[in-house]
Steps between C-alpha positions, in 0.01 A plus 500: 500500500637836408363841586597863456562745782535875478674656796774739578778310667832542668776290345812396685811383317745329726771512614489881457157537662561238770452729801179662371355166383571316822367789710174510300469121516530506880248788525248301301538172691462697824178659371173481687299328223433136423801365308560214256862406420622248244876455508772273374721581795446685826816556703468855635497516879374861479199389296431210736507738796268747321254223411490364855440851634223557244345163589512585870319826412217303337603522133390196298806355325521222243834365373561244226868401478684265269588161645852484354601806699295435814723211604815709471732589785419875475125485442382216723570677835317814383201296386492327837492843668204602283307179560575504874364858511178383336558647153337303217775333295437254219785312333461374146621457148313556174149387412667348192666248733766469768778484240448874455566791734302803607725777369278806558627791707193709564235609744184702541405708802151637556595854596261781595569694178458195278699181453878516502655247264859382460643289220851440375799274471657588835492215751384592848844413628798664662694512172226561241520878539870504401454285191383616157125484556183696443193581705187703441263650756158613379133519592258301287184318609495270194854376563426463873189291430681271255795466738273406793315250279832341401605494865175325594546240226858432610406478868209263435720281279779485757266405785323232293793362296812590701385466859830333595689826423305712750651647815162592650319213666160598358396673179411869516135581564288459189737276303302235318168680533298648213591848629867424446461440128669756276303806401314490173663786313401643168786573265456762231 
């Protein structure tokens, strides 16, 4: 499924924009709105701390992280911190099968002025900001809705087909119910 979005956006080209990009990333993950994150890797202690603080302040958080990275020496302890704090974390691969990875690096935050969206090649890691990478921050309801629908599909797949990969003992509320099915979106 493809779709068109029209939005003004802020583009970051790393490594030159590494400080500004990382600062904006951390501002967004610390935001007060419900947040959906899909990431290949997640090894930033600062982001973990911000997410736990947001969760403790009542922000609904949903993370979908690639299995190949979740078992790594750097990522596994951070994921344990998130799960132990009660943050929703789902581990998975691709709906095309476990031979494939989840390589997305993006998220959507329901902010008071409209959704804040992030997409790019930069891994959410300690070194990604110093590598040659890109990231874009923008506000677009269409992209947000498609991203959340993809997140929901991935999460449902992981909890039904890859239950053995999960760090949480029980699925998140609503997984496997009709309400957890992806949104029906019209594409023009």
